[in-house]
N, C-alpha and C positions, 0 to 999 in steps of 0.2 A: 504493500500500500504506500502510495506517495504521501509525503507530508510537506510542511513548509520548507524544510531544508533539502528537499529532493531537487534534482536538476529540472530545469524548465522543460526538458525533453519529455517529461511525463505528461505535459499538457497537450491536449489535442491541438494539432496544427503546428506543433513545434518539432521539427526533426533536427538532425545534426547540423544541416546547413544553416537553418534559422537560429539554432542555438549559438553558432559562432557569431552571427550578426548581433545577437543580444549581448554576447560577451563584450563586444566593442562598446556597449553602453554600460558596462559594469554589472550586467544582469546575468547571473548564473543559476540562481535557485528561484523557486516559486516565491519565497519571501522577498527576494530582491525585486521581482516583478511587481509584487503588491505594493512595495514601498517606493517604487518609481512613479511618482505622481504626474498627472497631466500638466503640461506647461500652460495650456489654455483650453477653452471650451468653445465650440460653436453653439451659440444660443439660438435655438429655433423658436423660442417663446415670444420673441419680439421682432418679427421680420420687418424689413423696410418695404415701403411701397416702391414700385419700380422707379418712378420719377424722383423719389427722394433718396435712393441708394447712393452712397458716396463712391467716388471713383478710387480705384487703385488701393483699396483696403479690403480685407476679407469681410464680407457681409452676406446676409441671407435675405432672399426675397420669396414671397409666396405668390404663385401665379398659376393660371390655368392654361393648359396647352391648347392653342388655336389650330395650328396646322403643322404638318411635317413636310419638309421639302425633300425631294429625292436626292440621294447622294450624287455628287459630281466630282470628277477628277480635275484637279487644278495644277498649276505650274509646279514642277518638281515631282509629279507623280503621286502626290498625296490625294486622299479622298476626303472631301469636305461634306459633312452632314449638318444641316441646320434645322432647328425647330423654332417656331414662333410661339411665345407665351405672353399672356397679358393679365393685368389687373385693372382696377378702376382708374389708375393714374397713367398707364401707358403700356407700350409693347416692348418686349425684351427678346432679342435674338440669341438663341442658345446654339453654340457651335462646337463640333467635335472634328478632329482630324484623325483619320484612320481608326475610327471607333464608332462605326454606324450602329453597332449593337446597342450602344448606350441610348441612342435615340429610339431604337425599335421598341425598347421596354416601355416607353411613355405612351399613354393612351389619350387620344384627342378628347377634350372635354373634361379631363380629370385635373384636379388641382394638386400641385406638388410644391415642395420647398427646394429652392435652388441656392447653393452656396458657392461663392468664389469671388473674383475681383471684377467689378464692372468696368468696361472700357467703352469708348465711343463718345457721343455727345448727347445733348439734351433731346435731340430728335431721333437719334439712332443709338440705342443702348445695346451692348452685347456682353455675353458671358461665355468665356471659352472654357471647355472641359469642366462644367460645374459638377459639384457633388449633388446628388439628387436623393431626396427622401420623400416618402409618401406621408400623408396625413396620419395614417395609422402608426407608422414608425415614430413620428414626432410625438404622438400622444403617449406612446410607450416609453420613449427615452428622449425628453426634450433637450437635453444637453449632450453633445457628442464630444468626448475628450480628445485632445490632440497632444501627442507625446513627443518627447525629444527623439527624433528618428536617427537613423544612420543609413548609409548607402546600402541598397539591396534589401532593406526591411520596409515593406510598404506600410504606410500609416494604418491602413485598414487591418492588416494582419496583426500589427502590434496591439491595436485596440481590442481585437477579438481575443488575443492571448490574455490580455489583462482581464477581460470579462471572465474568461475561463478560470483564471487564478482566483477569482472571488469565491470559488467553491471552497477554498481553504482559509478564507479570511478569519473565521471564528477561532482558528488555532493561534492567532496572534495574541501574545501575552500583553497585558496593559502595563506599561512601566510606571504610569502615574499613580501616586497614592490615591486611594478612593476619596480621601477628604478633599483633595484638590478638585476632583471631578465635581463633587458636591458644591464646594465653595464657589467655583466659577461656572457652574452649570454647563459642564462640557460632556459630550457623549463619550462612551467607551471607545477604546482604540479600534476594535473591529468595525463598529458602526461608522466611525469616522472614515476609515479607509474605504469601506464599501461606498459611502456617500461621495467621497472625492473622486472615485472612478465612475460611479453611476448615480449622480445626484437626481433626486426626484423633482426638486424645484430650487429656487434661489435660496430659500431659508435653509434647506437641507445642506446645500453646498457651503453656505456661509458658516453654519455651525461646525461642519467638518473641518473647514480650513482654519477656523479660529482655534479649534482644539489641537490640530496638527502643528500650527505655528507655535502655539504655547509649548507643546511638547518638545519641539525642535530647539527652541531657545532655552528651555529649562534644562534639557540634557546637555546642551552646549555650555551653559554656565556651570553646571556641576562638573563637567569635564575640565573646564578651565580652572576652576577652584582646586580640584584634586591635583591636576598637573602642576600647579604652581605652589602646592603644599602650603595652603594658607592657614594651617593650624597655627595659632598665635602662641609662640613660645617666648620665654624670657630672653631678651637680647644677650648675646655673648659679648657684645662690644658696647657696654654702657658708657656714654660720654657726658662730660659736664659742659655747661654753657660757657662760651668764650666770646670775647669781643672780636669781631671780624675786621674792624677798622685797620689794623696793621696790614692785613692782606690787601684791602681795597686801596690803601694809601700807596702801596708798592707798585700799583699799575701806572702805565704811562698815560692812561685816559680814565675817565670816570665810567663806572659800570652803568648800565641802563637801569631804570626802575624795575623792569621785568626781571633782570638778572639778580638784583638785590632781593626781590620778592621770592623768586624761586629758590635762591640760596637760603633764605630765611625758613622756607617750608622744609627744605632738606635738613637744615641744622636742627629744627624742632623735632624731626623724626629721629635724628641721630642721638638726641638726648632723651628719647622716649624709652619706655620699659620693654617695648616689643621691636622686632627687627623692621627696619624700613623696607618697604616694597614700593618704589616710586618710579613713575615714568616721567622723564623730562623731555618734552617735545617742543620743537620750535622750527620756524622757517629757516631756509637756507641763509646762513650768515647772521643768525640771531645771537650767537655767542654761547652755545651750550658748553663748549670746552672750558670756557672761563668759569662757568658755574661749577663744573666738575672739579676744576682746579681749586676753587674755594672750599668745596666739600673735602677734598683730599688734604688741603692745608689744615682744615678743622680737625680731621681725624688724626693727622700727624701730631698736632699740638696736644691731642689727648693720648698720644702714645700708641696709636694703632697703625698698622700697615694698610695700604690700599692696593687694589689691582684694577687695571683697566684692560678690557678685552676689545680688540679692534678686528675687523673682518679680514684685512689684508696686511701684508708686511709693510708696504709703503705707507699706509695710513698709520700703522703702529709706530713706525720710525718718525713720522711727522708729529704725532701726538707726544712721543717721548721728548723730542727736541723742544717743542713749544712748552710743555709742562716743566721741563728742566729749567727753562728761562724764568718761569714764574715761581718755582718752588725751591730750587737749590739755594737761592739767597737766604732762605729760612732754614737751611740745614736738612732739607728733605732730599735724600738720595733717590734719583730716578734711574731705575734699572730696566733695560730693554731685554725682552726674551722672545725671539722669533726663530722659526725653523731654519732660516738661512745662515745662522751664526756659526762660527767655527766652534769646534768641540771645546777648545780652551776657553773661549769667551763664554760659552754656555756654562761651563764648570764654575767659573768665577761668579756668574749671575746667580746660579742655583745656591751657591754658598751664601751670598749676600741676602737672598730671600729667606733662607733657612735660619740665619742667625739674627735677622731683623735689621741689618744695615740698610737693606732696600726699603725705604719708606714708601715708595710707589713702584709697582711692577707694571710695565706697559708691554703688551704682547698680543700675539695671535693665538690660535688654538694650542700652541705650544705650552701656554700657561696651564692648560687643562690636564696635561699629562701627569702620570703618577709620580714622576721624578721631582715635581715641583712641590715643595713643602714650605708653607709659611710659618713664621714664628708666632705672629698674632695678627691675622687678617681681620680687619674690622669693617672695611668698606669694599664692596665689589661693584665695579661699574662696567656696563656693557654698552659699547658705542655701536650705532647702526643696528639696533636690537633685532630688526626683522631679518637680519642675515644669519642669526643664530637660532637654533631650535631651543625649546624650553628646557630640554634635558641638558643641553650644553651649558645653559645659564645655571642650571642646577649643579653641574659639575664644578663650576666656579664657586658658587655659594657653598658647595660641599668641602671647600678647602679650609673651612673653619666651621665652628658650631654656630649656625644662624648669623652670619654677618649681615650687615645692612646692604641692601641691593638697590642700585640706581641703574635704570636702563634708559638709554637716550635714543631718540629718533629724529632724523632730519626731515621725515615725511610728515607734514601736518595731517593730523587725523581728526575728522569731525568728532564731536563729543559722542555721537551715537555709536560710531564704530569703535571709539576708544573704550566706551563702556563694555562693548561686546568682547573686544579682543583681550582686554587686560583685567576683566573681572573686577575685583576690588582693589587693584593697584591704584594708589593715589596718583593723580596726574598734575604735574606742574607745566605751565605753558609759558614759553617766551614769545610774547606777541608784540615785541618792539625791536626794531633793528638798531644797532649801535650807530651813533652819529658818524657821518662821513661816508656811509655806504651809498654809492650812487645808484639810481634806478637803472635797470637794464632795459634798453629799448628793444622791443620785439616786433619783427615784421613777418608777414606771411606773403610768400611769392609763389608763382608757379615755375615749373621747370624751364619755361621759355626764357626766364630771366637769369638762368644759372650762369651763363657766360658773363653777364654784367656783374653778378655777385662775386665771381672769381676775380674780376678787375678790382672790386672793393677789397677783397682779401689780400690781393697783391700789394695794395696801398698800405693796408694795416701792417703787413709784414715789413714793408720798406720803412715804416715808421718805428720799427723795432718791436712790434707786438707779435703774439702767437694766436693760433686759431685751432678750434676743434671742428671736425666734421664727423657726424654720427650717422651711420646707416643701420637699417633694422635687422639685417641678417648677414651671415658670413659668406655663403656660397650660393651660386645660381640655382643649384638643384633643390635648394630649400624654398625657393621663391614662388610667389604668384607672379603673373605677368606684370612687368612694370615696377617691381620692387627692387630697390638698389641693394646689391650685394657688396659688402665692404671690400673683398679682395679684388673684384672686377672694377669697382669704383676707384680704388686706389691706383690700379694700373692704367685704366682706360680714361679716367676723368680727371682725378686730382693731379697726378703727375704731369700729363700733357698740358693741362690748363695753368699749371704753376711751374713752368720750366725753371730750373736753377734753384728752386726752393728746397729746403730740407724737410722731407715729408716722411712721417712714421706711420706704421700700420699696427693696430692693436685689436685683437679679438679673443674670444673665449676659448678657442681651440689651441692657442699657444701655451707653451709650458709656463708655469708660474714664474720661473726665473726670467724667461724671455719677456713676459708681460711687465715684470718689475723693472727690467732694464730699459724697455721702451718708455715706460712712464717716468723713470728717472731722467732719461735724456730730455724728455719734453719739459719736465719740471725744472731742469737746470739750464734750459735754453739752448740745448744742442739740436733741437728740432723746431722748425717754424710752424708746422701743421701736424696734427695728429688725426688720422683717419681711423675711426674706431666704431665698434658696436657699443652697446650700452655698458660694456665692461669698464668704462671710465669710472674710476673709484669715487664714490660719494665721499665728500669731505676732503679729498686731496686738493691742496691749495696751490694754484699756479697763478700768482697775482699778475703776471705779464700776459696771460691769455685774455683777449678782449672780444673774441668773436666765437659764437657757438652756432654752427650750421647743422640743421637736422633734416636729413632727406626722408622722404615718405613720412612726414610728420603725422599723417592720419593714422599710421600704424601704432602710435603710442597713446596711452592715456594721458590726460592733461597733467596729472600729478607727476608722471614720469618725465614729461616735457619740462615741467617746472623745475624738477630736480636737475635735469641736464642744463637748463638755463642758468642755474645757480653755480655751475662750474666757472662762469666768467663773472666779471664785476667785482673781483676780489682785490684789485689794485686801485691806483689813483686815476687811471685813464678811463674815459667813457667806454662802455661795453655794450654789445648788442647780441641778440639771438635771432637767427633767420630760419623760419620754418618753411620748408619747401614741400608742396603737395600739388598734384594734378588731379586729385579726387574731385569729382563734380557734384557730390552730394551736398545739398544745402546744409544738412545737419553737421557734416564734417567741417565745412567752411565756417559755420557759426561757432563750433567748438574752438577752432584755431584762432578766429578773430577774438573770441572771449579771452584767450590767453594773451593776445597782443595788448589788451586794455586792462589786464589784471595782474598786479604784482603780489597780491596777498595769497600766500600758499594755502591758507585755510579756506578761502573762497574758492580756490581752484579745486581743493580736495572735496568740498561739498558738491561742487558742480559735477565732478567726476563720479562721486558716489551716486548722485541722483540719475546720471545719464548712462553710466557704464558699469557700476557695481564695484565691489570691494577688491576684485582681483587686480585692478589697475593701480592700487596703491603700491603694491610690492611686486607686481608681475605674477604670472600664473604660478601657483604652487609655492609661492614664497611667503604668503601671508600666514600660512600655518593653520588656517581654519578649515574644519570639515566643510564640504560643500553643503550649502543650504538648499533644501529641496523646495520648501514652501515659504519660509520666512523672508521678508523684505526689510533690509536694514533701514531704509528711509521711512517706509510706511508703518512698521511695527515697533516703533520706539517705545510706546506705552506698554505693549505686551512684554517687550524685552525687560523693562524695569521691574514689572511684576514678577516675571520668571526669575530674574536675578535675586530679588528679595526672597522668593520662595526657596530657591536653591541654597541661599545662605542660611536660611532658617533650618532647612533639613540637615545640612552638614554640621550645623552647630550641635544638633542632637545626635547625629550619627556620622562622624567625620570621615569614616572609611567605607560607608555603606555596608557595614557588617551585619546589620539586622536582616534576618532571613526574609522579612517582608519587603526588603528593598533589592532582592536578588534580580528581579526582572529589570529594575531600574539600572542597576550596576551593569548588567549584560548589555543593555541598550547604549549606555554611555561608552562602554568599551568598543562596541560595534561602530558607533558613530566616529570615534577617534582613530579607528584602525587605519584609515586612509587619510589622516590629517596632515600628511606631508611634513612641513618644517616643525611641527609640534613634537614629532617623535624623536 
């Protein structure tokens, strides 16, 4: 007998060939199919009149068949079949190519529902290859679910298989505690899943979606809380309040109000009885590193070591040099630990860390290895936090007993997404740029102006400046038509159009040492132009770079474009970002023009979240969240907050979900996070 965990091949209509198609969608078992919810519905309960149906969007009309025209052969050898249907408002021509059987099924004088995209004009409306349903079919099932398909898996077959899987829906365990169902008047899991695949009416569908959205966000919050080990223990690094003015007075410039405020919040946490878990986020150039330096200074004055984890060796070296300038005058020894060091250098560094002479350790993943033993680690800092998984951050925190943890992100995150991603992490925001930072001019051009743009680049180089050129992919065979590949672009566009200039190439398939060497050459002015993919390191400071060119700008989320734009404008000279795209979509052009007129990273992030979703903040599979099937981060903020509070309450009573009554809940959380990418 088949059950929920059986292969979908046990379902009628699913053989080995279709099972492989389903696998591409991540569907292997009957349970997987039941929990793969429709992405939308065709609603047959409110059909448009023919004259009022909108153009070029999926819509449904109800009309009566007037006459059928005989099939006729047209240019190209295709057979065109047309049927005329009408309602009180007008006439609609229904057309099929090489599918006369579809028209043959229709009966003159009968009324049907036709769904598709209307074309034509006000006097001649046409529907090509419509979906057709009888009045009896609509009465039985007024909503037709539409699923995320894949090549070779017809939508109708997928929908039929989902209906067949409903025979097993009552086997689904309900992970939500019964008291939650009662408190929020939600249907049981099986009832909700049945309704989301085959809703009876609008109210049925709304109740099912509300329950499934709550469940998804509830499980997500529990998983995040558990992964981040938010059991509140006594801090192992208790610190006493100190006056920060000696540190502020040592700076060559005054800190911003936002930097002082964020530092105050961090210091308050460092002096509290429980370990700090704080996110410091700020726009490009907002001065997060200075706030981190103040926190490290504070920890050092209290007698504690600090560690800073950076995603790349070049960024770690940059942080070490900058922090040494700030901290070594106060007697804080800054020690670098990266994989590329000589064995003798590493031995000296490890000894300094172990005996406490290293007041601050700055490094890459090398800091996480077993050979690194701290004498008294009190503060752990993770830079560019989204580049590290939760467990990697846990390894750093595990170098001591509950050290204070500060994670930093240069990607501005709207409050909604911050709540979701960081659970009950406290959030400090740097929403003010230091004085002297010049605004970066941003222009949007088409490829027709590329040669003129290269003339501008040549003038910038002649004036002693440097430029970045970013392409979306590495090689031609990865591309859609018209997308720029960095290798080909370097050889066939950049080098010929900038003869005599020193041009470097950087991409993700190069060895780490090769990448570091190219980046070093650019940083030290040995290259005029760097042609690169998005592997350009976030946070790497090249003050002499004044131009950022981004090819195929439509391929990037606005947040990613904003991050790339932030690579320039770090020196005294005027800087600019040039977005190149030949995409003709009005929506794409509107997005790019939005960036041209907006310098606020938080505004950019909100726009991206609303129009493209969370993946664009960190690139696909970097944000570390399980895929959300039904919840919407923009629309479901209120449900998110309720789910978060309920998750927090539950874990306060049962921190490890050890209660047998929570077994189904624990299983679902584990299942949800099994494919969470960077979180693992």
